[in-house]
PALUMTOR-828177 format. One record per residue (C-alpha): residue number from 1; x, y, z; chain; residue in three letters. Coordinates in steps of 0.001 Angstrom, whole numbers, m for minus. Example, Ala and Ser with C-alpha at 12.3 -4.5 7.8 and 13.67 -1.06 7.14 Angstrom:
BEGIN
<pt i="1" x="12300" y="m4500" z="7800" ch="A" aa="ALA"/>
<pt i="2" x="13670" y="m1060" z="7140" ch="A" aa="SER"/>
***
This chain:
BEGIN
<pt i="1" x="0" y="0" z="0" ch="A" aa="GLY"/>
<pt i="2" x="1022" y="3622" z="m513" ch="A" aa="ILE"/>
<pt i="3" x="m422" y="4864" z="2771" ch="A" aa="GLY"/>
<pt i="4" x="m2654" y="3963" z="5698" ch="A" aa="GLU"/>
<pt i="5" x="m5881" y="4736" z="3806" ch="A" aa="LEU"/>
<pt i="6" x="m4789" y="2593" z="868" ch="A" aa="HIS"/>
<pt i="7" x="m3957" y="m292" z="3200" ch="A" aa="LEU"/>
<pt i="8" x="m7327" y="m6" z="4963" ch="A" aa="GLU"/>
<pt i="9" x="m9163" y="m140" z="1629" ch="A" aa="ILE"/>
<pt i="10" x="m7125" y="m3168" z="496" ch="A" aa="CYS"/>
<pt i="11" x="m7801" y="m5006" z="3753" ch="A" aa="LEU"/>
<pt i="12" x="m11516" y="m4169" z="3590" ch="A" aa="LYS"/>
<pt i="13" x="m11736" y="m5448" z="7" ch="A" aa="ASP"/>
<pt i="14" x="m9827" y="m8580" z="963" ch="A" aa="LEU"/>
<pt i="15" x="m12129" y="m9264" z="3901" ch="A" aa="GLN"/>
<pt i="16" x="m15510" y="m8299" z="2420" ch="A" aa="ASP"/>
<pt i="17" x="m15223" y="m8990" z="m1310" ch="A" aa="ASP"/>
<pt i="18" x="m12641" y="m11755" z="m1721" ch="A" aa="PHE"/>
<pt i="19" x="m12705" y="m13955" z="1399" ch="A" aa="THR"/>
<pt i="20" x="m15830" y="m13152" z="3420" ch="A" aa="GLY"/>
<pt i="21" x="m14121" y="m14145" z="6654" ch="A" aa="ILE"/>
<pt i="22" x="m12696" y="m12050" z="9508" ch="A" aa="PRO"/>
<pt i="23" x="m8987" y="m11207" z="9139" ch="A" aa="ILE"/>
<pt i="24" x="m6641" y="m10776" z="12090" ch="A" aa="LYS"/>
<pt i="25" x="m4453" y="m7723" z="11594" ch="A" aa="ILE"/>
<pt i="26" x="m1320" y="m7113" z="13663" ch="A" aa="SER"/>
<pt i="27" x="1528" y="m4629" z="13742" ch="A" aa="GLU"/>
<pt i="28" x="4279" y="m5273" z="11158" ch="A" aa="PRO"/>
<pt i="29" x="7186" y="m7392" z="12394" ch="A" aa="VAL"/>
<pt i="30" x="10607" y="m5796" z="11933" ch="A" aa="VAL"/>
<pt i="31" x="13553" y="m8180" z="11819" ch="A" aa="SER"/>
<pt i="32" x="16735" y="m6798" z="13379" ch="A" aa="PHE"/>
<pt i="33" x="20328" y="m8027" z="13297" ch="A" aa="ARG"/>
<pt i="34" x="22921" y="m7997" z="16067" ch="A" aa="GLU"/>
<pt i="35" x="26557" y="m7064" z="15595" ch="A" aa="THR"/>
<pt i="36" x="29620" y="m5749" z="17430" ch="A" aa="VAL"/>
<pt i="37" x="31423" y="m2462" z="16838" ch="A" aa="ILE"/>
<pt i="38" x="34880" y="m3072" z="18333" ch="A" aa="GLU"/>
<pt i="39" x="37330" y="m5839" z="19080" ch="A" aa="GLU"/>
<pt i="40" x="36879" y="m7402" z="22502" ch="A" aa="GLY"/>
<pt i="41" x="39183" y="m6064" z="25190" ch="A" aa="ARG"/>
<pt i="42" x="40074" y="m9563" z="26384" ch="A" aa="GLN"/>
<pt i="43" x="39426" y="m13211" z="25608" ch="A" aa="ASP"/>
<pt i="44" x="36542" y="m14877" z="27393" ch="A" aa="CYS"/>
<pt i="45" x="36861" y="m18217" z="29185" ch="A" aa="LEU"/>
<pt i="46" x="34172" y="m20854" z="29570" ch="A" aa="SER"/>
<pt i="47" x="34513" y="m24240" z="31288" ch="A" aa="LYS"/>
<pt i="48" x="32746" y="m27484" z="30449" ch="A" aa="SER"/>
<pt i="49" x="30222" y="m28901" z="32947" ch="A" aa="PRO"/>
<pt i="50" x="32788" y="m31465" z="34168" ch="A" aa="ASN"/>
<pt i="51" x="35427" y="m28695" z="34578" ch="A" aa="LYS"/>
<pt i="52" x="37962" y="m30683" z="32509" ch="A" aa="HIS"/>
<pt i="53" x="37825" y="m28532" z="29347" ch="A" aa="ASN"/>
<pt i="54" x="38354" y="m24804" z="28833" ch="A" aa="ARG"/>
<pt i="55" x="37593" y="m22685" z="25775" ch="A" aa="ILE"/>
<pt i="56" x="38930" y="m19167" z="25244" ch="A" aa="TYR"/>
<pt i="57" x="37157" y="m17004" z="22683" ch="A" aa="MET"/>
<pt i="58" x="37345" y="m13457" z="21357" ch="A" aa="GLY"/>
<pt i="59" x="35089" y="m11434" z="19046" ch="A" aa="ALA"/>
<pt i="60" x="35605" y="m8578" z="16617" ch="A" aa="GLN"/>
<pt i="61" x="33590" y="m6965" z="13818" ch="A" aa="PRO"/>
<pt i="62" x="33831" y="m7906" z="10163" ch="A" aa="LEU"/>
<pt i="63" x="33924" y="m4991" z="7762" ch="A" aa="SER"/>
<pt i="64" x="30610" y="m4121" z="6122" ch="A" aa="GLU"/>
<pt i="65" x="32146" y="m4804" z="2706" ch="A" aa="GLU"/>
<pt i="66" x="33187" y="m8321" z="3721" ch="A" aa="LEU"/>
<pt i="67" x="29768" y="m9055" z="5237" ch="A" aa="ALA"/>
<pt i="68" x="28178" y="m8069" z="1908" ch="A" aa="ILE"/>
<pt i="69" x="30685" y="m10255" z="21" ch="A" aa="GLU"/>
<pt i="70" x="29715" y="m13257" z="2163" ch="A" aa="ILE"/>
<pt i="71" x="25992" y="m12591" z="1660" ch="A" aa="GLU"/>
<pt i="72" x="26506" y="m12340" z="m2112" ch="A" aa="ASP"/>
<pt i="73" x="28463" y="m15606" z="m2075" ch="A" aa="GLY"/>
<pt i="74" x="30590" y="m14740" z="m5113" ch="A" aa="LYS"/>
<pt i="75" x="34096" y="m14090" z="m3791" ch="A" aa="ASN"/>
<pt i="76" x="33768" y="m15451" z="m226" ch="A" aa="VAL"/>
<pt i="77" x="31827" y="m18681" z="m13" ch="A" aa="ASN"/>
<pt i="78" x="31781" y="m21646" z="2410" ch="A" aa="PRO"/>
<pt i="79" x="32289" y="m23991" z="m544" ch="A" aa="ARG"/>
<pt i="80" x="35410" y="m22204" z="m1775" ch="A" aa="ASP"/>
<pt i="81" x="38822" y="m23786" z="m1566" ch="A" aa="ASP"/>
<pt i="82" x="40334" y="m22544" z="1736" ch="A" aa="PRO"/>
<pt i="83" x="43565" y="m21448" z="66" ch="A" aa="LYS"/>
<pt i="84" x="41780" y="m19485" z="m2665" ch="A" aa="VAL"/>
<pt i="85" x="39483" y="m17861" z="m114" ch="A" aa="ARG"/>
<pt i="86" x="42423" y="m17050" z="2149" ch="A" aa="ALA"/>
<pt i="87" x="44291" y="m15380" z="m705" ch="A" aa="ARG"/>
<pt i="88" x="41260" y="m13199" z="m1447" ch="A" aa="PHE"/>
<pt i="89" x="40908" y="m12184" z="2223" ch="A" aa="LEU"/>
<pt i="90" x="44614" y="m11385" z="2529" ch="A" aa="VAL"/>
<pt i="91" x="44736" y="m9323" z="m654" ch="A" aa="GLU"/>
<pt i="92" x="41463" y="m7436" z="m213" ch="A" aa="ASN"/>
<pt i="93" x="40861" y="m7254" z="3539" ch="A" aa="TYR"/>
<pt i="94" x="44375" y="m7521" z="5012" ch="A" aa="GLU"/>
<pt i="95" x="43695" y="m10687" z="7001" ch="A" aa="TRP"/>
<pt i="96" x="46504" y="m12734" z="8475" ch="A" aa="ASP"/>
<pt i="97" x="47120" y="m15590" z="6032" ch="A" aa="VAL"/>
<pt i="98" x="47254" y="m18287" z="8718" ch="A" aa="ASN"/>
<pt i="99" x="43965" y="m17175" z="10260" ch="A" aa="GLU"/>
<pt i="100" x="42289" y="m16810" z="6867" ch="A" aa="ALA"/>
<pt i="101" x="43106" y="m20449" z="6083" ch="A" aa="ARG"/>
<pt i="102" x="41601" y="m21632" z="9359" ch="A" aa="LYS"/>
<pt i="103" x="38013" y="m20454" z="8956" ch="A" aa="ILE"/>
<pt i="104" x="35926" y="m23261" z="10391" ch="A" aa="TRP"/>
<pt i="105" x="32411" y="m22171" z="9510" ch="A" aa="ALA"/>
<pt i="106" x="30053" y="m19439" z="8367" ch="A" aa="PHE"/>
<pt i="107" x="26782" y="m18880" z="10144" ch="A" aa="GLY"/>
<pt i="108" x="23949" y="m18945" z="10713" ch="A" aa="PRO"/>
<pt i="109" x="22708" y="m21701" z="8377" ch="A" aa="ASP"/>
<pt i="110" x="26261" y="m22455" z="7183" ch="A" aa="GLN"/>
<pt i="111" x="26297" y="m19383" z="4908" ch="A" aa="LYS"/>
<pt i="112" x="25592" y="m16264" z="6989" ch="A" aa="GLY"/>
<pt i="113" x="27859" y="m13206" z="7322" ch="A" aa="PRO"/>
<pt i="114" x="29579" y="m14380" z="10526" ch="A" aa="ASN"/>
<pt i="115" x="32707" y="m16533" z="10795" ch="A" aa="VAL"/>
<pt i="116" x="34504" y="m18589" z="13395" ch="A" aa="ILE"/>
<pt i="117" x="38168" y="m19387" z="12986" ch="A" aa="LEU"/>
<pt i="118" x="40953" y="m21247" z="14733" ch="A" aa="ASP"/>
<pt i="119" x="43511" y="m18786" z="16103" ch="A" aa="ALA"/>
<pt i="120" x="45113" y="m21317" z="18458" ch="A" aa="THR"/>
<pt i="121" x="48625" y="m22707" z="18357" ch="A" aa="LYS"/>
<pt i="122" x="49564" y="m26326" z="19070" ch="A" aa="ALA"/>
<pt i="123" x="46357" y="m27470" z="20780" ch="A" aa="VAL"/>
<pt i="124" x="45947" y="m31240" z="21112" ch="A" aa="GLN"/>
<pt i="125" x="42702" y="m32979" z="20090" ch="A" aa="TYR"/>
<pt i="126" x="41282" y="m29732" z="18646" ch="A" aa="LEU"/>
<pt i="127" x="40039" y="m31298" z="15403" ch="A" aa="ASN"/>
<pt i="128" x="38076" y="m33852" z="17419" ch="A" aa="GLU"/>
<pt i="129" x="35831" y="m31114" z="18837" ch="A" aa="ILE"/>
<pt i="130" x="35593" y="m29000" z="15672" ch="A" aa="LYS"/>
<pt i="131" x="32083" y="m30225" z="14785" ch="A" aa="ASP"/>
<pt i="132" x="30818" y="m29531" z="18315" ch="A" aa="HIS"/>
<pt i="133" x="32156" y="m25958" z="18290" ch="A" aa="ILE"/>
<pt i="134" x="30744" y="m25315" z="14807" ch="A" aa="CYS"/>
<pt i="135" x="27322" y="m26562" z="15936" ch="A" aa="ALA"/>
<pt i="136" x="27460" y="m24220" z="18932" ch="A" aa="ALA"/>
<pt i="137" x="28487" y="m21401" z="16562" ch="A" aa="PHE"/>
<pt i="138" x="25398" y="m21983" z="14394" ch="A" aa="GLN"/>
<pt i="139" x="23165" y="m21788" z="17466" ch="A" aa="ASN"/>
<pt i="140" x="24908" y="m18691" z="18826" ch="A" aa="ALA"/>
<pt i="141" x="24736" y="m16749" z="15560" ch="A" aa="THR"/>
<pt i="142" x="21071" y="m17640" z="15092" ch="A" aa="ARG"/>
<pt i="143" x="20156" y="m15957" z="18409" ch="A" aa="GLU"/>
<pt i="144" x="22252" y="m13000" z="19547" ch="A" aa="GLY"/>
<pt i="145" x="22771" y="m11802" z="23107" ch="A" aa="VAL"/>
<pt i="146" x="20676" y="m8615" z="22988" ch="A" aa="LEU"/>
<pt i="147" x="17248" y="m9792" z="21837" ch="A" aa="CYS"/>
<pt i="148" x="17809" y="m13202" z="20229" ch="A" aa="GLU"/>
<pt i="149" x="17975" y="m11828" z="16691" ch="A" aa="GLU"/>
<pt i="150" x="20433" y="m13288" z="14137" ch="A" aa="PRO"/>
<pt i="151" x="23984" y="m11936" z="14204" ch="A" aa="MET"/>
<pt i="152" x="25628" y="m10150" z="11287" ch="A" aa="ARG"/>
<pt i="153" x="29235" y="m9150" z="10706" ch="A" aa="GLY"/>
<pt i="154" x="30812" y="m10859" z="13730" ch="A" aa="VAL"/>
<pt i="155" x="34090" y="m12764" z="13702" ch="A" aa="ARG"/>
<pt i="156" x="34802" y="m15193" z="16539" ch="A" aa="PHE"/>
<pt i="157" x="38404" y="m16208" z="17245" ch="A" aa="ASN"/>
<pt i="158" x="39156" y="m19399" z="19168" ch="A" aa="ILE"/>
<pt i="159" x="42328" y="m18245" z="20915" ch="A" aa="THR"/>
<pt i="160" x="43074" y="m21219" z="23178" ch="A" aa="ASP"/>
<pt i="161" x="41570" y="m24552" z="24212" ch="A" aa="VAL"/>
<pt i="162" x="42459" y="m26926" z="27035" ch="A" aa="THR"/>
<pt i="163" x="41041" y="m30427" z="26606" ch="A" aa="LEU"/>
<pt i="164" x="40956" y="m33576" z="28691" ch="A" aa="HIS"/>
<pt i="165" x="43118" y="m36386" z="27302" ch="A" aa="ALA"/>
<pt i="166" x="40256" y="m38911" z="27516" ch="A" aa="ASP"/>
<pt i="167" x="37742" y="m38534" z="24657" ch="A" aa="ALA"/>
<pt i="168" x="34910" y="m39582" z="26990" ch="A" aa="VAL"/>
<pt i="169" x="35273" y="m36288" z="28844" ch="A" aa="HIS"/>
<pt i="170" x="35110" y="m34043" z="25751" ch="A" aa="ARG"/>
<pt i="171" x="31928" y="m35114" z="23977" ch="A" aa="GLY"/>
<pt i="172" x="29246" y="m32847" z="22527" ch="A" aa="ALA"/>
<pt i="173" x="27552" y="m32354" z="25898" ch="A" aa="GLY"/>
<pt i="174" x="30819" y="m31104" z="27399" ch="A" aa="GLN"/>
<pt i="175" x="31913" y="m28874" z="24498" ch="A" aa="ILE"/>
<pt i="176" x="28825" y="m27260" z="22935" ch="A" aa="MET"/>
<pt i="177" x="27454" y="m25444" z="26038" ch="A" aa="PRO"/>
<pt i="178" x="30753" y="m23783" z="27031" ch="A" aa="PRO"/>
<pt i="179" x="31538" y="m22933" z="23398" ch="A" aa="ALA"/>
<pt i="180" x="28218" y="m21113" z="23035" ch="A" aa="LYS"/>
<pt i="181" x="28685" y="m19328" z="26369" ch="A" aa="ARG"/>
<pt i="182" x="32188" y="m18252" z="25336" ch="A" aa="ALA"/>
<pt i="183" x="30829" y="m16754" z="22106" ch="A" aa="MET"/>
<pt i="184" x="28061" y="m14915" z="23944" ch="A" aa="GLN"/>
<pt i="185" x="30528" y="m13544" z="26492" ch="A" aa="ALA"/>
<pt i="186" x="32924" y="m12511" z="23724" ch="A" aa="ALA"/>
<pt i="187" x="30117" y="m10635" z="21997" ch="A" aa="MET"/>
<pt i="188" x="29168" y="m8833" z="25223" ch="A" aa="TYR"/>
<pt i="189" x="32830" y="m7870" z="25531" ch="A" aa="ASN"/>
<pt i="190" x="32951" y="m6359" z="22033" ch="A" aa="ALA"/>
<pt i="191" x="30220" y="m3698" z="22405" ch="A" aa="SER"/>
<pt i="192" x="27150" y="m5404" z="20891" ch="A" aa="PRO"/>
<pt i="193" x="24674" y="m3288" z="18915" ch="A" aa="ARG"/>
<pt i="194" x="21350" y="m3708" z="17118" ch="A" aa="LEU"/>
<pt i="195" x="21194" y="m3079" z="13374" ch="A" aa="MET"/>
<pt i="196" x="17937" y="m1627" z="12065" ch="A" aa="GLU"/>
<pt i="197" x="16869" y="m2700" z="8575" ch="A" aa="PRO"/>
<pt i="198" x="16684" y="m215" z="5719" ch="A" aa="ILE"/>
<pt i="199" x="14015" y="m745" z="3075" ch="A" aa="TYR"/>
<pt i="200" x="15695" y="m642" z="m334" ch="A" aa="LEU"/>
<pt i="201" x="13415" y="m46" z="m3316" ch="A" aa="VAL"/>
<pt i="202" x="14357" y="m56" z="m6994" ch="A" aa="ASP"/>
<pt i="203" x="11630" y="1585" z="m9105" ch="A" aa="ILE"/>
<pt i="204" x="11604" y="1332" z="m12903" ch="A" aa="GLN"/>
<pt i="205" x="9011" y="3305" z="m14854" ch="A" aa="CYS"/>
<pt i="206" x="8418" y="5284" z="m18057" ch="A" aa="PRO"/>
<pt i="207" x="9622" y="8865" z="m17966" ch="A" aa="GLU"/>
<pt i="208" x="6114" y="10328" z="m18004" ch="A" aa="HIS"/>
<pt i="209" x="5232" y="8478" z="m14767" ch="A" aa="ALA"/>
<pt i="210" x="8164" y="9790" z="m12740" ch="A" aa="MET"/>
<pt i="211" x="6293" y="12852" z="m11449" ch="A" aa="GLY"/>
<pt i="212" x="3489" y="10736" z="m9982" ch="A" aa="GLY"/>
<pt i="213" x="5971" y="8360" z="m8323" ch="A" aa="ILE"/>
<pt i="214" x="7917" y="11220" z="m6754" ch="A" aa="TYR"/>
<pt i="215" x="4626" y="12627" z="m5474" ch="A" aa="GLY"/>
<pt i="216" x="3723" y="9367" z="m3768" ch="A" aa="VAL"/>
<pt i="217" x="7166" y="8961" z="m2211" ch="A" aa="MET"/>
***
């Protein structure tokens, strides 16, 4: 509709002329996104329920240009070869080459504009818990810390991990909860903010109709 009166007429026609049944009308739902605006001042620690495993995590913002690149999926894509993707990030966004090669996942939904990467050095058994941390990352990016809206433009760095030598003590139930808590704490530590959506409209029309369109807008 082009205004409140127009919307009321459309709804009345829909209810009286086309359906003949009562229609429930509610306020429009606005979908927000959550992000961070600065690099966290310190790494955040979270322990597993059995206290045998520790995960250290930090957060920092991705540039708006890189977030758009990930959403477009042309130059930065989860299915890209890690070396090719790393070269692009190093050349265009000045990433450290070792960190760019160690991107574990994009999220939410395996393709969103958030990344988690391995910034650790010489951690034993780390690959054995990679799937658990990535699953926690998908959950964390789907519901942010401010109002449970999806995250956008956040980079999580796994800076250190201490794991129990026995695999029984580092299963999914021991790794996923602390990993998610570490990400949430890291986001709190990096000045979280809400992003309000902007409605983008592309109007194409004949030249003689432009005056009427400008009048409506």
